[in-house]
C-alpha positions, 0 to 999 in steps of 0.5 A: 500499499505505501509503494502505491501511494508513494508512486501516485504522489510521485505521478502527481508531482510530475504532472505540469502545473500548467499547459499553455498554447498561444495563437498569435492570430486570433485563434485560427492557428496555435503554437505548440504546447508549453508545459510548466512544472514545479520543479522549474518554478522558483517560489516567490519570497514575498507576497507581491508579484515580480514587475510584468516583462512584456513590451507594454510594460517594459515601456513604462518604467 
């Protein structure tokens, strides 16, 4: 029983946290899926979000 629960929790931790597909032409075509895993994400050290790095927001600094 313990081995089963360990393998289930390991499988759950290997699932992506988020999967994205981006369309740059109003949904006519879609890019490849991008998966984000917990092992690739840094935890936030504060409750505030980091500054946005998109081209629109980058010009406001």
